[in-house]
C-alpha positions as CSV (number, residue, x, y, z in Angstrom):
1,X,-38.8,-36.4,20.3
2,X,-37.0,-36.4,17.0
3,X,-36.4,-40.1,16.7
4,X,-34.1,-40.0,13.6
5,X,-31.9,-37.5,15.4
6,X,-32.0,-39.6,18.6
7,X,-30.8,-42.7,16.7
8,X,-28.1,-40.7,14.9
9,X,-26.8,-39.5,18.3
10,X,-26.8,-43.0,19.6
11,X,-24.7,-44.1,16.6
12,X,-22.3,-41.3,17.1
13,X,-21.8,-41.2,20.9
14,X,-22.6,-44.7,22.0
15,X,-19.9,-46.7,20.1
16,X,-18.5,-49.1,22.8
17,X,-15.4,-49.9,20.8
18,X,-13.4,-47.8,18.6
19,X,-13.4,-48.8,14.9
20,X,-12.0,-47.4,11.7
21,X,-15.4,-45.7,11.1
22,X,-15.0,-43.9,14.5
23,X,-11.6,-42.6,13.6
24,X,-12.7,-41.6,10.2
25,X,-15.6,-39.6,11.7
26,X,-13.1,-37.9,14.1
27,X,-10.9,-37.1,11.1
28,X,-13.9,-35.6,9.3
29,X,-14.7,-33.5,12.3
30,X,-11.0,-32.3,12.5
31,X,-11.0,-31.4,8.7
32,X,-14.2,-29.4,9.0
33,X,-13.1,-27.8,12.2
34,X,-9.7,-26.6,10.8
35,X,-11.3,-25.4,7.5
36,X,-14.0,-23.5,9.5
37,X,-11.4,-21.9,11.8
38,X,-9.2,-20.9,8.8
39,X,-12.2,-19.4,7.0
40,X,-13.3,-17.3,10.1
41,X,-9.7,-16.0,10.7
42,X,-8.9,-15.2,7.1
43,X,-12.2,-13.4,6.5
44,X,-11.7,-11.4,9.7
45,X,-8.2,-10.4,8.5
46,X,-9.6,-9.1,5.2
47,X,-12.2,-7.2,7.2
48,X,-9.5,-5.7,9.4
49,X,-7.4,-4.7,6.4
50,X,-10.5,-3.0,4.9
51,X,-11.2,-1.1,8.1
52,X,-7.5,-0.2,8.5
53,X,-7.5,1.3,5.0
54,X,-10.6,3.3,5.9
55,X,-8.8,4.6,9.0
56,X,-5.7,5.5,6.9
57,X,-7.8,7.4,4.3
58,X,-9.5,9.5,7.0
59,X,-6.2,11.3,7.4
60,X,-6.1,12.4,3.8
61,X,-9.6,12.2,2.3
62,X,-12.6,14.2,3.4
63,X,-16.1,12.7,4.2
64,X,-17.3,14.0,0.8
65,X,-15.3,15.4,-2.1
66,X,-16.4,17.4,-5.1
67,X,-14.2,17.0,-8.2
68,X,-14.6,18.2,-11.7
69,X,-16.2,15.8,-14.1
70,X,-13.7,16.9,-16.8
71,X,-10.2,18.4,-16.4
72,X,-8.1,19.1,-13.4
73,X,-9.9,22.3,-12.3
74,X,-13.4,23.8,-12.5
75,X,-14.8,27.2,-11.9
76,X,-17.4,27.9,-9.1
77,X,-18.7,31.3,-8.4
78,X,-18.6,32.5,-4.7
79,X,-22.4,32.6,-4.5
80,X,-22.8,28.9,-5.4
81,X,-20.0,28.0,-3.0
82,X,-21.8,29.9,-0.3
83,X,-25.0,28.0,-0.9
84,X,-23.1,24.7,-0.7
85,X,-21.6,25.8,2.7
86,X,-25.1,26.6,3.9
87,X,-26.5,23.1,3.3
88,X,-27.8,21.2,6.3
89,X,-25.3,18.6,7.7
90,X,-22.2,20.4,6.4
91,X,-19.7,21.6,9.0
92,X,-16.8,22.7,6.8
93,X,-16.0,23.0,3.1
94,X,-12.3,23.3,2.2
95,X,-11.3,24.7,-1.2
96,X,-8.4,22.9,-2.9
97,X,-5.9,23.6,-5.6
98,X,-3.5,20.8,-6.6
99,X,-1.0,19.7,-9.2
100,X,2.5,18.2,-9.6
101,X,5.5,20.5,-9.1
102,X,9.2,20.4,-8.6
103,X,10.5,20.8,-5.0
104,X,14.0,21.9,-4.1
105,X,15.5,21.8,-0.7
106,X,19.2,22.6,-0.1
107,X,21.0,20.5,-2.7
108,X,18.2,18.0,-3.4
109,X,15.1,18.1,-5.6
110,X,12.2,15.8,-6.3
111,X,8.8,15.9,-8.0
112,X,5.9,16.4,-5.5
113,X,2.2,16.8,-5.5
114,X,1.3,20.3,-4.2
115,X,-2.1,20.6,-2.4
116,X,-3.2,24.1,-1.6
117,X,-5.9,24.3,1.1
118,X,-7.7,27.2,2.7
119,X,-7.7,28.0,6.4
120,X,-10.7,25.6,7.1
121,X,-8.4,22.6,6.4
122,X,-7.0,22.6,9.9
123,X,-10.6,22.6,11.3
124,X,-11.1,19.2,9.8
125,X,-8.4,17.7,12.1
126,X,-7.6,15.0,9.6
127,X,-3.8,15.1,10.2
128,X,-4.0,15.2,14.0
129,X,-2.9,11.6,14.4
130,X,-0.6,11.6,11.4
131,X,1.9,14.2,12.5
132,X,5.4,12.8,13.3
133,X,7.4,16.0,13.6
134,X,6.8,19.7,13.9
135,X,3.4,21.2,14.2
136,X,0.3,21.9,12.0
137,X,0.7,25.4,10.8
138,X,0.0,26.7,7.3
139,X,0.1,30.5,7.9
140,X,1.3,32.6,10.8
141,X,2.2,36.2,11.1
142,X,2.0,36.6,7.4
143,X,4.5,33.7,6.8
144,X,3.5,30.7,4.7
145,X,4.3,27.2,5.9
146,X,4.1,23.8,4.4
147,X,3.2,20.4,5.8
148,X,5.2,17.7,4.0
149,X,4.8,13.9,3.8
150,X,7.4,11.7,5.4
151,X,8.6,10.4,2.0
152,X,9.5,13.9,0.9
153,X,11.3,14.6,4.2
154,X,13.4,11.5,3.6
155,X,14.1,12.2,0.0
156,X,15.3,15.8,0.6
157,X,16.7,15.3,4.1
158,X,14.7,18.2,5.4
159,X,14.0,19.2,9.0
160,X,11.2,21.5,10.3
161,X,13.6,22.6,13.0
162,X,15.8,24.4,10.5
163,X,14.1,27.7,9.6
164,X,17.0,29.0,7.5
165,X,16.5,26.7,4.6
166,X,13.1,27.1,2.8
167,X,11.3,24.6,0.6
168,X,11.2,26.0,-3.0
169,X,8.4,24.9,-5.3
170,X,8.5,25.3,-9.1
171,X,5.7,25.0,-11.6
172,X,6.2,25.4,-15.4
173,X,4.6,28.4,-17.1
174,X,2.1,27.6,-19.9
175,X,3.2,28.0,-23.5
176,X,6.9,28.4,-22.4
177,X,9.8,26.2,-23.5
178,X,11.0,24.4,-20.4
179,X,14.6,25.1,-19.6
180,X,16.5,25.9,-16.4
181,X,18.3,28.5,-18.4
182,X,15.2,30.3,-19.7
183,X,14.1,33.2,-17.4
184,X,10.5,33.0,-16.4
185,X,10.0,29.3,-17.5
186,X,8.9,28.4,-14.0
187,X,6.7,30.0,-11.4
188,X,8.4,29.8,-8.0
189,X,7.3,30.0,-4.4
190,X,9.3,29.6,-1.3
191,X,7.7,28.3,1.9
192,X,9.0,27.2,5.3
193,X,8.4,23.7,6.5
194,X,6.4,23.6,9.7
195,X,5.7,19.8,10.1
196,X,6.0,16.3,8.7
197,X,3.1,13.8,8.6
198,X,3.1,10.1,7.8
199,X,0.2,8.3,6.1
200,X,0.9,4.7,5.1
201,X,-1.9,4.8,2.5
202,X,-0.7,4.5,-1.1
203,X,0.0,7.6,-3.3
204,X,0.4,10.0,-0.3
205,X,4.2,9.9,0.2
206,X,4.8,12.8,-2.1
207,X,2.2,15.3,-0.8
208,X,3.0,18.9,0.2
209,X,0.2,20.8,1.8
210,X,0.5,24.6,1.5
211,X,-1.9,27.6,1.9
212,X,-4.5,27.9,-0.9
213,X,-3.4,31.4,-2.1
214,X,0.2,30.3,-2.5
215,X,-0.9,27.2,-4.5
216,X,-3.2,29.3,-6.6
217,X,-0.4,31.7,-7.6
218,X,2.1,28.8,-8.1
219,X,-0.2,26.7,-10.3
220,X,-1.8,29.6,-12.2
221,X,-5.4,29.1,-11.0
222,X,-8.1,31.6,-11.8
223,X,-9.9,33.5,-9.1
224,X,-12.8,31.0,-9.0
225,X,-11.0,27.8,-10.1
226,X,-10.8,24.8,-7.8
227,X,-9.4,21.3,-8.2
228,X,-11.8,20.0,-5.6
229,X,-13.9,20.9,-2.6
230,X,-13.5,18.8,0.5
231,X,-16.5,18.5,2.8
232,X,-16.6,17.6,6.5
233,X,-20.0,16.5,7.8
234,X,-21.5,17.4,11.1
235,X,-21.7,14.5,13.6
236,X,-24.7,12.4,12.9
237,X,-25.3,13.8,9.5
238,X,-26.8,11.5,6.8
239,X,-24.0,11.1,4.4
240,X,-26.2,9.8,1.5
241,X,-28.7,12.6,1.9
242,X,-26.0,15.3,2.0
243,X,-24.2,13.8,-1.0
244,X,-27.4,13.8,-3.0
245,X,-28.1,17.5,-2.0
246,X,-24.6,18.5,-2.9
247,X,-24.8,16.8,-6.3
248,X,-28.1,18.5,-7.1
249,X,-26.8,22.0,-6.1
250,X,-23.3,21.6,-7.6
251,X,-24.6,20.6,-11.0
252,X,-23.5,18.1,-13.7
253,X,-20.0,19.6,-14.0
254,X,-19.1,18.3,-10.5
255,X,-18.9,14.8,-9.1
256,X,-19.7,14.2,-5.4
257,X,-18.0,11.1,-4.0
258,X,-17.6,9.5,-0.6
259,X,-14.3,8.4,0.8
260,X,-15.0,4.8,-0.1
261,X,-16.0,5.8,-3.7
262,X,-12.8,7.8,-4.2
263,X,-10.8,4.7,-3.2
264,X,-13.2,2.1,-4.7
265,X,-10.4,0.5,-6.7
266,X,-8.6,-0.6,-3.6
267,X,-11.7,-1.7,-1.7
268,X,-12.9,-3.6,-4.8
269,X,-9.6,-5.4,-4.9
270,X,-9.9,-6.4,-1.3
271,X,-13.4,-7.7,-1.8
272,X,-12.4,-9.7,-4.9
273,X,-9.5,-11.2,-3.0
274,X,-11.8,-12.0,-0.1
275,X,-14.3,-13.7,-2.4
276,X,-11.7,-15.9,-4.0
277,X,-10.2,-16.8,-0.7
278,X,-13.7,-17.7,0.6
279,X,-14.3,-19.9,-2.4
280,X,-10.9,-21.6,-2.0
281,X,-11.4,-22.3,1.7
282,X,-15.0,-23.5,0.9
283,X,-13.5,-26.0,-1.5
284,X,-11.0,-27.1,1.1
285,X,-13.9,-27.7,3.6
286,X,-15.6,-29.7,0.8
287,X,-12.5,-31.8,0.3
288,X,-12.3,-32.3,4.1
289,X,-16.0,-33.3,4.2
290,X,-15.5,-36.1,1.7
291,X,-14.5,-38.1,4.7
292,X,-18.0,-37.7,5.9
293,X,-19.2,-39.4,2.7
294,X,-16.9,-42.3,3.3
295,X,-17.7,-42.5,7.0
296,X,-21.4,-42.6,6.4
297,X,-21.1,-45.1,3.6
298,X,-19.2,-47.4,5.8
299,X,-21.7,-46.8,8.7
300,X,-24.5,-47.8,6.4
301,X,-22.8,-51.1,5.7
302,X,-22.1,-51.6,9.4
303,X,-25.7,-50.9,10.4
304,X,-27.2,-53.0,7.6
305,X,-28.9,-55.3,10.1
306,X,-30.3,-52.4,12.1
307,X,-31.7,-50.9,9.0
308,X,-33.4,-54.2,8.1
309,X,-34.9,-54.4,11.6
310,X,-36.2,-50.8,11.4
311,X,-37.8,-51.5,8.0
312,X,-39.4,-54.6,9.5
313,X,-40.8,-52.5,12.2
314,X,-42.4,-50.1,9.7
315,X,-39.8,-47.5,9.1
316,X,-40.0,-45.6,5.8
317,X,-37.1,-44.8,3.5
318,X,-37.5,-41.2,4.5
319,X,-37.1,-42.1,8.1
320,X,-33.9,-44.0,7.4
321,X,-32.6,-41.2,5.2
322,X,-33.1,-38.7,8.0
323,X,-31.1,-40.8,10.4
324,X,-27.9,-40.7,8.3
325,X,-28.4,-37.1,7.3
326,X,-28.6,-36.3,11.0
327,X,-25.4,-38.4,11.6
328,X,-23.6,-36.3,8.9
329,X,-24.9,-33.1,10.5
330,X,-23.6,-34.2,13.9
331,X,-20.2,-34.9,12.6
332,X,-20.0,-31.7,10.5
333,X,-21.6,-29.3,13.0
334,X,-19.5,-30.6,15.9
335,X,-16.3,-29.9,13.9
336,X,-17.6,-26.6,12.6
337,X,-18.7,-25.5,16.1
338,X,-15.3,-26.3,17.6
339,X,-13.6,-24.6,14.6
340,X,-15.8,-21.5,14.8
341,X,-15.0,-21.1,18.6
342,X,-11.3,-21.6,17.9
343,X,-11.4,-19.1,15.1
344,X,-13.2,-16.5,17.2
345,X,-10.7,-17.2,20.0
346,X,-7.7,-16.6,17.6
347,X,-9.3,-13.4,16.4
348,X,-9.8,-12.2,20.0
349,X,-6.2,-13.0,21.0
350,X,-5.0,-11.2,17.9
351,X,-7.1,-8.1,18.6
352,X,-6.1,-8.1,22.3
353,X,-2.4,-9.1,22.2
354,X,-1.3,-8.7,18.5
355,X,0.2,-12.1,18.3
356,X,1.2,-11.9,14.6
357,X,2.9,-8.6,13.7
358,X,3.0,-6.9,10.3
359,X,6.8,-6.5,10.5
360,X,6.8,-2.8,10.0
361,X,8.1,-0.2,12.5
362,X,6.1,2.7,11.2
363,X,2.4,2.6,10.7
364,X,-1.0,3.0,12.3
365,X,-0.9,-0.6,13.7
366,X,2.0,-3.0,14.3
367,X,0.0,-6.3,14.2
368,X,-2.4,-7.7,11.6
369,X,-5.8,-6.1,12.1
370,X,-8.8,-8.4,12.5
371,X,-12.5,-7.6,12.6
372,X,-15.2,-10.3,13.1
373,X,-18.4,-9.5,11.3
374,X,-21.7,-11.5,11.9
375,X,-22.3,-11.8,8.2
376,X,-19.0,-13.8,7.8
377,X,-20.0,-16.1,10.6
378,X,-23.4,-16.7,8.9
379,X,-21.6,-17.3,5.5
380,X,-19.3,-19.8,7.2
381,X,-22.3,-21.6,8.7
382,X,-24.1,-21.6,5.4
383,X,-21.0,-23.1,3.6
384,X,-20.8,-25.9,6.2
385,X,-24.6,-26.7,5.9
386,X,-24.4,-26.9,2.1
387,X,-21.3,-29.0,2.1
388,X,-22.7,-31.3,4.8
389,X,-25.9,-31.9,2.9
390,X,-24.0,-32.6,-0.3
391,X,-21.7,-35.1,1.3
392,X,-24.3,-36.8,3.5
393,X,-27.1,-37.1,0.9
394,X,-25.8,-40.0,-1.2
395,X,-25.0,-42.4,1.8
396,X,-28.3,-41.5,3.4
397,X,-30.1,-42.2,0.1
398,X,-28.3,-45.5,-0.2
399,X,-29.4,-46.5,3.3
400,X,-33.0,-45.6,2.4
401,X,-32.9,-48.0,-0.6
402,X,-31.9,-51.0,1.5
403,X,-35.6,-52.1,1.4
404,X,-35.2,-52.7,-2.3
405,X,-32.0,-54.9,-2.0
């Protein structure tokens, strides 16, 4: 039997009458419990937001993307592209040409980001869950079609159901003075709108997806020029191994990035915010745990006679210290345990029923996303342990020194 822990439990659970120390201990438990619950819930919300953004980017970003190290476009000979497509673990490689252009529709116009993709783009099925109107068609019966973002549809008041009004795309010629009155100042392409997609990720509300050859002519790409190569991996493929093999074969002029690496700025911001929130809530738990310090200090004074008896019976300072450290642990861990269970319950209810909504009518989810990770539960437990030891050590040390009074 662990005698210090047994005595600490007796002190905590066997108080026959309620005293100020008892209420202070309950207040300490409540503070630690609320802080622990808040930490679990907030960390889970940050995890949910991170996973939500990953889900959003799956609609627009490939598993792996090759982009030029310098400039907007880079040449790659067909033989090299063929070798890349033959690498193990690769299911599809889509060639891409992209740049900003002017879009006109009926009486409206706006600046858009044109993205030309080859026929393998539809095989990646990235927009399957993002379509809100029309259908996914880029070319049919020799006619070119465009898929436009919901933001462009709203800006230009366009409808895929109206085949009589085409979407006109204009891109300036190089080394030409730009003027609407100068003939040949712009390359022009007309394309029918087949569908509208909605992606709530940032910087994708101005995207127009068109066939690759149309974009190549519009943007003035050379026969072997590409803005990027988008790679879809086979199920179960090792992403890191394929990325390394692609980088070696593509050469130093191309950069191979994962979806997370492309959007590293956003994910870094989420992690930094998560770190600072964790530190803030840890400080709040520390402040709440100061009550443990006062509770134990007063308990030491109350149990002064008991401590003297135990010293007379041969107890060592270390034995007395462990009693009051165990008392602090009981107070903190009881509060933390209850707070942890309540936090997990809140996360479960949010996942199941969506109690707190985002307040948006359009989007992948309507309620705040949450995701509980074991690492966060371990971090929360570690914070409680550290805080408890810090706040319990000095009263316990004071009790151990009673033999010298």
